[in-house]
PLY file of the C-alpha trace (Angstrom):
ply
format ascii 1.0
element vertex 447
property float x
property float y
property float z
element edge 446
property int vertex1
property int vertex2
end_header
34.46 -133.83 19.83
30.87 -133.97 20.14
31.18 -136.44 23.83
33.02 -133.73 25.11
30.42 -131.23 24.19
27.79 -133.21 25.05
29.49 -133.33 28.99
30.27 -129.45 29.01
26.68 -129.06 28.22
24.98 -131.56 30.87
27.69 -129.64 33.45
29.72 -132.72 34.16
31.33 -132.15 37.76
34.64 -134.12 36.93
36.56 -132.77 39.30
34.02 -133.62 42.54
34.32 -137.51 40.54
37.37 -137.79 42.37
38.58 -140.50 44.57
39.17 -138.58 48.62
42.17 -138.96 48.63
43.16 -137.17 44.88
40.26 -134.02 46.47
42.43 -134.02 49.36
45.56 -133.77 47.24
44.33 -130.91 45.47
43.20 -128.82 48.89
46.72 -129.78 50.29
48.09 -126.84 47.89
46.20 -123.99 49.49
45.78 -122.30 52.56
43.44 -123.99 55.12
41.41 -120.81 55.67
40.59 -121.74 51.03
40.47 -124.97 51.22
37.34 -124.95 54.17
35.27 -123.05 51.48
34.99 -125.25 48.86
32.69 -126.81 51.41
30.11 -124.84 50.14
30.64 -126.39 46.42
27.97 -129.20 46.90
27.54 -131.97 49.76
29.84 -133.86 48.10
32.56 -131.61 48.96
31.32 -130.78 52.51
33.54 -132.68 54.60
36.36 -133.25 52.49
38.76 -130.37 53.73
38.82 -132.48 57.18
40.20 -135.10 56.12
43.91 -133.00 54.52
46.88 -133.86 56.49
48.10 -129.73 56.56
46.91 -126.86 58.55
47.56 -124.27 57.39
46.03 -121.13 59.08
46.83 -116.98 60.29
44.96 -117.15 64.08
43.29 -113.84 64.15
40.47 -114.37 66.59
41.84 -116.90 69.40
38.25 -118.98 70.47
37.53 -119.34 66.13
40.74 -120.67 65.70
40.24 -122.51 68.96
36.88 -124.03 67.93
37.35 -124.74 64.11
41.12 -126.75 65.22
39.15 -128.68 68.17
36.60 -130.10 64.74
39.33 -130.74 62.64
40.51 -132.98 64.70
37.78 -134.89 66.61
36.51 -135.67 63.03
40.15 -136.96 62.54
41.27 -138.44 65.38
42.93 -141.43 63.58
45.00 -139.64 61.13
48.20 -138.51 61.21
48.72 -134.28 60.89
51.10 -133.81 58.27
52.74 -130.58 58.15
51.40 -127.52 60.72
51.67 -123.58 59.71
50.56 -120.82 62.35
51.00 -117.49 61.82
50.76 -114.78 64.42
50.47 -111.49 63.25
48.18 -109.57 66.42
49.39 -108.52 70.38
45.70 -110.03 72.02
46.64 -113.56 71.33
46.65 -115.65 73.75
49.16 -118.49 73.80
47.96 -120.42 77.09
44.93 -120.66 75.25
46.38 -122.17 71.80
49.62 -123.99 73.79
47.43 -127.27 74.98
45.95 -127.36 71.05
49.00 -127.40 69.69
49.97 -130.26 72.02
47.64 -132.05 71.08
48.19 -131.58 67.54
52.06 -133.03 68.25
50.40 -136.26 69.32
49.32 -136.51 65.89
52.73 -137.30 64.55
53.50 -133.85 63.07
56.02 -134.26 60.68
56.49 -130.14 59.33
56.67 -127.57 61.23
55.70 -124.06 60.70
55.79 -120.73 63.31
56.02 -117.51 62.15
55.31 -114.64 64.65
54.95 -110.59 63.42
53.85 -109.53 66.92
56.53 -107.24 69.08
57.21 -109.58 71.97
58.16 -113.14 71.36
55.86 -115.33 71.34
55.87 -118.62 73.29
54.54 -122.05 72.32
55.76 -124.92 72.22
54.74 -127.94 74.38
57.45 -130.26 75.75
56.44 -133.16 73.68
57.87 -130.99 70.53
61.69 -131.17 72.38
60.41 -135.51 71.95
59.75 -135.48 68.87
59.69 -138.20 67.10
58.43 -137.56 63.71
59.51 -134.06 62.93
61.24 -134.33 60.03
61.43 -130.75 59.19
60.88 -126.96 61.39
61.00 -123.53 60.59
60.18 -120.86 64.25
60.50 -116.58 63.80
60.26 -115.03 66.37
59.44 -118.37 69.09
60.69 -118.66 72.09
62.75 -121.73 73.14
63.27 -123.69 76.72
66.59 -124.58 77.92
65.66 -128.87 78.93
68.05 -130.91 80.24
66.70 -133.84 77.10
66.04 -133.42 73.92
65.56 -135.37 71.02
64.73 -134.71 67.25
65.53 -137.87 65.77
64.53 -137.77 62.42
64.53 -133.77 62.27
66.55 -132.81 58.96
65.57 -129.07 58.03
65.67 -126.46 60.57
64.89 -122.80 59.49
65.58 -120.29 63.03
64.99 -116.94 62.58
64.89 -114.28 65.42
64.61 -116.33 67.98
64.54 -116.17 71.55
67.21 -118.72 73.60
67.22 -118.97 76.99
71.59 -118.59 76.85
74.10 -119.51 74.48
73.95 -123.04 74.51
70.18 -123.65 74.79
70.91 -123.73 70.38
73.82 -125.85 70.49
72.04 -128.55 72.73
68.85 -128.15 69.90
71.25 -128.55 67.23
73.52 -131.82 68.75
70.50 -133.34 69.67
69.16 -133.85 65.72
71.38 -136.60 64.42
70.62 -136.91 60.92
70.46 -132.69 60.31
70.92 -132.15 56.56
69.63 -128.31 56.29
70.00 -125.74 58.60
69.92 -121.61 58.74
69.93 -119.26 61.35
69.06 -115.83 61.05
69.85 -114.05 64.63
69.36 -110.12 65.14
72.06 -107.71 67.27
69.92 -107.88 70.76
70.36 -108.34 74.77
68.55 -111.79 74.06
70.12 -113.47 71.34
72.44 -115.68 70.67
76.44 -114.66 71.14
78.52 -117.17 70.82
77.11 -119.79 68.27
78.38 -123.17 68.01
77.15 -125.27 65.41
78.37 -129.06 66.19
77.13 -132.09 63.78
78.62 -134.94 62.22
75.85 -135.17 59.29
74.76 -131.39 58.51
75.06 -130.85 54.36
73.91 -127.46 54.14
74.45 -124.54 56.86
73.05 -120.31 56.40
73.75 -118.06 59.32
72.48 -114.61 58.72
73.17 -111.63 61.33
73.46 -108.13 59.87
72.79 -105.80 62.53
72.06 -102.82 60.00
68.98 -104.44 60.32
69.05 -104.12 63.90
68.15 -100.94 66.30
69.89 -102.04 69.32
73.96 -101.16 68.75
76.49 -103.80 70.10
80.39 -102.61 70.01
81.62 -105.65 72.06
83.96 -108.52 70.61
82.86 -111.44 72.04
80.41 -112.18 69.23
82.17 -115.49 68.25
80.89 -118.24 64.93
82.34 -121.87 65.63
81.81 -124.22 63.44
82.31 -128.59 63.29
80.99 -130.77 60.49
83.15 -132.13 58.47
79.94 -133.44 56.10
79.09 -129.75 55.31
78.87 -129.11 50.90
77.97 -125.89 51.22
78.53 -123.53 53.57
77.06 -119.19 53.97
78.16 -116.84 56.07
76.69 -113.03 56.30
77.82 -111.71 59.53
78.99 -107.98 60.00
79.14 -108.93 63.84
81.08 -111.43 64.77
84.61 -110.84 65.26
85.75 -114.35 64.98
84.71 -117.42 62.96
86.71 -120.89 63.67
86.27 -123.61 61.33
87.06 -126.90 61.71
86.72 -130.32 59.48
85.26 -128.85 56.79
84.62 -130.98 54.05
86.90 -130.81 50.60
84.50 -130.26 48.49
82.53 -127.82 49.86
81.59 -124.35 48.39
81.44 -121.66 50.58
79.79 -118.09 50.46
81.69 -115.49 52.58
80.66 -112.31 53.57
81.85 -111.08 57.20
83.44 -107.70 58.26
85.12 -109.14 61.27
83.01 -106.22 62.96
84.97 -103.38 61.68
82.73 -100.79 60.85
84.57 -99.31 58.67
86.46 -100.80 56.00
88.26 -98.08 54.47
89.60 -97.03 57.75
90.97 -99.62 59.58
92.73 -99.14 62.53
95.98 -100.20 63.95
94.51 -102.70 66.55
92.78 -104.66 64.00
92.75 -108.17 65.09
94.94 -109.49 62.44
94.53 -112.75 63.45
91.28 -113.75 63.28
91.29 -112.88 59.79
93.72 -116.08 59.36
92.03 -118.24 61.71
89.48 -117.80 59.09
90.96 -118.59 56.18
93.04 -121.30 57.75
89.66 -122.98 58.42
88.47 -122.66 54.50
91.41 -123.66 52.79
89.95 -127.01 52.01
86.85 -125.43 50.29
86.44 -126.38 46.61
84.59 -123.27 45.47
84.71 -119.71 46.95
81.91 -116.47 47.08
83.74 -113.79 48.46
82.22 -110.33 49.16
83.70 -107.12 48.45
83.66 -106.05 52.10
85.10 -109.18 53.20
88.02 -109.39 50.35
88.78 -105.58 51.40
89.79 -106.22 54.68
91.58 -109.71 53.33
94.06 -107.60 50.99
94.66 -104.60 54.21
95.50 -108.84 55.88
97.58 -109.92 53.03
100.00 -106.09 53.56
101.78 -107.84 56.14
100.35 -111.72 56.57
100.44 -114.91 54.04
97.44 -116.59 52.81
97.26 -120.24 52.88
97.37 -122.24 50.30
93.78 -123.79 48.48
94.75 -126.61 46.54
91.73 -127.95 46.76
90.00 -124.30 44.92
88.30 -124.82 41.32
86.01 -122.01 41.56
86.11 -118.40 42.48
83.98 -116.31 42.69
85.29 -112.22 44.11
84.46 -108.71 44.11
87.35 -106.80 43.72
87.77 -103.04 44.57
90.15 -102.11 42.01
92.50 -99.77 44.19
93.13 -103.52 45.75
93.93 -105.05 43.08
97.51 -104.98 42.87
96.54 -108.10 45.85
95.01 -110.57 42.59
98.47 -112.43 41.98
98.77 -112.61 45.52
95.24 -114.06 45.60
95.47 -116.45 42.33
99.04 -117.88 44.05
97.43 -119.24 46.42
94.96 -121.40 44.75
97.79 -123.20 42.67
94.62 -125.58 41.05
92.39 -122.72 40.14
89.99 -123.42 36.71
87.12 -120.72 37.06
87.52 -116.79 38.28
84.95 -114.79 38.53
86.29 -111.00 39.33
83.38 -108.63 39.67
84.87 -105.04 39.73
83.99 -101.81 42.73
85.02 -98.35 42.41
87.50 -96.21 39.20
90.44 -96.47 38.63
91.91 -92.62 38.71
94.98 -93.57 36.84
96.80 -95.73 34.93
99.36 -96.66 37.98
96.96 -97.10 40.20
97.37 -101.29 39.48
100.68 -102.57 39.48
100.17 -106.56 39.11
103.20 -108.35 39.72
105.52 -109.78 36.72
105.43 -113.46 38.30
102.73 -115.29 36.69
100.64 -117.37 39.74
101.10 -120.89 39.26
97.31 -121.40 38.08
97.58 -119.19 35.24
100.06 -121.48 34.45
98.31 -125.55 34.68
94.95 -124.89 35.11
92.93 -121.77 34.67
90.68 -122.34 32.12
87.60 -119.99 32.21
87.85 -116.31 33.36
84.98 -114.04 33.71
85.76 -109.92 34.42
82.03 -107.69 35.31
82.25 -104.22 35.42
79.75 -101.88 36.32
80.38 -98.43 35.20
80.22 -96.57 31.81
83.77 -96.29 30.05
86.94 -98.82 31.15
90.19 -99.03 32.26
90.88 -101.48 35.02
89.06 -103.87 33.33
91.75 -103.50 30.10
94.46 -103.90 32.08
93.44 -107.51 33.63
92.32 -108.54 30.39
95.25 -108.20 28.77
97.59 -109.37 32.05
95.46 -112.63 31.59
95.15 -112.78 28.00
99.57 -112.57 27.82
99.72 -115.27 31.04
97.13 -117.49 30.70
99.18 -120.82 29.21
95.75 -122.84 29.01
92.91 -120.38 28.89
90.17 -121.68 26.68
87.20 -119.09 27.07
88.08 -115.06 28.29
84.75 -113.59 29.01
84.55 -109.28 29.63
81.09 -108.21 30.65
80.67 -104.02 30.09
78.01 -101.22 31.44
78.44 -99.86 27.60
77.00 -98.62 24.33
77.48 -99.96 21.70
80.69 -97.53 20.44
82.36 -98.60 24.13
81.92 -102.37 22.75
83.31 -102.08 19.41
86.26 -100.56 20.92
87.04 -103.06 23.56
86.03 -105.42 21.22
89.18 -103.73 18.75
91.63 -103.27 21.87
91.35 -106.68 22.78
91.88 -107.75 19.63
95.84 -106.46 19.79
96.29 -108.42 22.48
98.75 -111.52 22.39
97.54 -114.15 23.62
99.11 -116.74 25.30
96.78 -119.77 25.17
95.99 -120.17 20.73
92.89 -122.19 21.80
91.25 -119.36 24.10
87.75 -117.79 23.00
87.50 -114.30 23.57
83.73 -112.42 24.19
82.43 -109.03 25.07
79.13 -109.48 26.84
76.73 -105.97 27.01
74.92 -105.67 28.71
72.60 -102.95 31.18
72.20 -102.19 34.63
0 1
1 2
2 3
3 4
4 5
5 6
6 7
7 8
8 9
9 10
10 11
11 12
12 13
13 14
14 15
15 16
16 17
17 18
18 19
19 20
20 21
21 22
22 23
23 24
24 25
25 26
26 27
27 28
28 29
29 30
30 31
31 32
32 33
33 34
34 35
35 36
36 37
37 38
38 39
39 40
40 41
41 42
42 43
43 44
44 45
45 46
46 47
47 48
48 49
49 50
50 51
51 52
52 53
53 54
54 55
55 56
56 57
57 58
58 59
59 60
60 61
61 62
62 63
63 64
64 65
65 66
66 67
67 68
68 69
69 70
70 71
71 72
72 73
73 74
74 75
75 76
76 77
77 78
78 79
79 80
80 81
81 82
82 83
83 84
84 85
85 86
86 87
87 88
88 89
89 90
90 91
91 92
92 93
93 94
94 95
95 96
96 97
97 98
98 99
99 100
100 101
101 102
102 103
103 104
104 105
105 106
106 107
107 108
108 109
109 110
110 111
111 112
112 113
113 114
114 115
115 116
116 117
117 118
118 119
119 120
120 121
121 122
122 123
123 124
124 125
125 126
126 127
127 128
128 129
129 130
130 131
131 132
132 133
133 134
134 135
135 136
136 137
137 138
138 139
139 140
140 141
141 142
142 143
143 144
144 145
145 146
146 147
147 148
148 149
149 150
150 151
151 152
152 153
153 154
154 155
155 156
156 157
157 158
158 159
159 160
160 161
161 162
162 163
163 164
164 165
165 166
166 167
167 168
168 169
169 170
170 171
171 172
172 173
173 174
174 175
175 176
176 177
177 178
178 179
179 180
180 181
181 182
182 183
183 184
184 185
185 186
186 187
187 188
188 189
189 190
190 191
191 192
192 193
193 194
194 195
195 196
196 197
197 198
198 199
199 200
200 201
201 202
202 203
203 204
204 205
205 206
206 207
207 208
208 209
209 210
210 211
211 212
212 213
213 214
214 215
215 216
216 217
217 218
218 219
219 220
220 221
221 222
222 223
223 224
224 225
225 226
226 227
227 228
228 229
229 230
230 231
231 232
232 233
233 234
234 235
235 236
236 237
237 238
238 239
239 240
240 241
241 242
242 243
243 244
244 245
245 246
246 247
247 248
248 249
249 250
250 251
251 252
252 253
253 254
254 255
255 256
256 257
257 258
258 259
259 260
260 261
261 262
262 263
263 264
264 265
265 266
266 267
267 268
268 269
269 270
270 271
271 272
272 273
273 274
274 275
275 276
276 277
277 278
278 279
279 280
280 281
281 282
282 283
283 284
284 285
285 286
286 287
287 288
288 289
289 290
290 291
291 292
292 293
293 294
294 295
295 296
296 297
297 298
298 299
299 300
300 301
301 302
302 303
303 304
304 305
305 306
306 307
307 308
308 309
309 310
310 311
311 312
312 313
313 314
314 315
315 316
316 317
317 318
318 319
319 320
320 321
321 322
322 323
323 324
324 325
325 326
326 327
327 328
328 329
329 330
330 331
331 332
332 333
333 334
334 335
335 336
336 337
337 338
338 339
339 340
340 341
341 342
342 343
343 344
344 345
345 346
346 347
347 348
348 349
349 350
350 351
351 352
352 353
353 354
354 355
355 356
356 357
357 358
358 359
359 360
360 361
361 362
362 363
363 364
364 365
365 366
366 367
367 368
368 369
369 370
370 371
371 372
372 373
373 374
374 375
375 376
376 377
377 378
378 379
379 380
380 381
381 382
382 383
383 384
384 385
385 386
386 387
387 388
388 389
389 390
390 391
391 392
392 393
393 394
394 395
395 396
396 397
397 398
398 399
399 400
400 401
401 402
402 403
403 404
404 405
405 406
406 407
407 408
408 409
409 410
410 411
411 412
412 413
413 414
414 415
415 416
416 417
417 418
418 419
419 420
420 421
421 422
422 423
423 424
424 425
425 426
426 427
427 428
428 429
429 430
430 431
431 432
432 433
433 434
434 435
435 436
436 437
437 438
438 439
439 440
440 441
441 442
442 443
443 444
444 445
445 446
């Protein structure tokens, strides 16, 4: 205790006594602007920041940036620049001045590149060396112009996040993806405008995770055409997330048998409550067939509403690998639930999130025939209702408790007060249980 007290009183700077490589590691966790300010601490810190392998800069003034960046590169001529993160927030940023410096930075074997443009006009800043980088491992671009080149090669790129970028044509993006032979994680966020990719093709033999986002509600441009399409061929895909209210067609092939998918698409339907006669049902069938090998599926209320409309006239394919299903059901469509469950003969876990209200007891008419999964595989059921009172959830609870032969756990999540919770528990206890081993729980939660 006395030694530590003496060190404290003497003002000993233990951090400054650390070796340079540890100090560089500490500064690497800070934005470059903050790391530079460490130079005023003492002569020991004056040049430490020049040795960090990361540049994280928000460019406000081009002249200041180029002067600073040139000093950084001149000081560390023989070192690698592992990560370069640039942000643009001003309209008057001159890319002609910055682009040569970025090209020089690429010669330092950049492994991670992030460019975040927050200006109204797209940024043209990627040098030719970017398209032929032999060191790039991760890439994140926002509102950047990507040119089409005859030859693109990114042999070590594993992670790519592309958001609202500008492409010369649809082939430019397809080419970029196919030129990454070890790509594992891909995210593409598109906007609805005249310069985006309408036909999105993702073909990869290495891809493990894919997230595609297209939200037209955030865009000022309106396009009612039916030529928006998504084509996916990725046999090693383990996770797929589709959030797209613009594309009409989704063609998925070679999806892995253990894949987990999160689906929120509306096939360019503007009003799911007023589906017209011309609605192209075959597009729903193509998506369902493409997903028929998945193991775990989460499906949105909007997508399920369209699916229920489809199931009135068309059969649903069998999902024999499906072990878990999470679905948001409108109460008025619950009569289609047995049909959905019948297509999942080996389902083990089911999560139902209810939407809407039940107008009367006759609104829900569940089929008397019991789906196979309730008799042989369904072990866990969870029902969530986000409204006061109860009605549909009671009918569903009765259905599962009285028909599920191997059910182990049943949970009912309700937005209710203490009195309603007591009534629920009492009513559920009156239902006959097909599985004597089933544990029943009511969980009360607040919005």
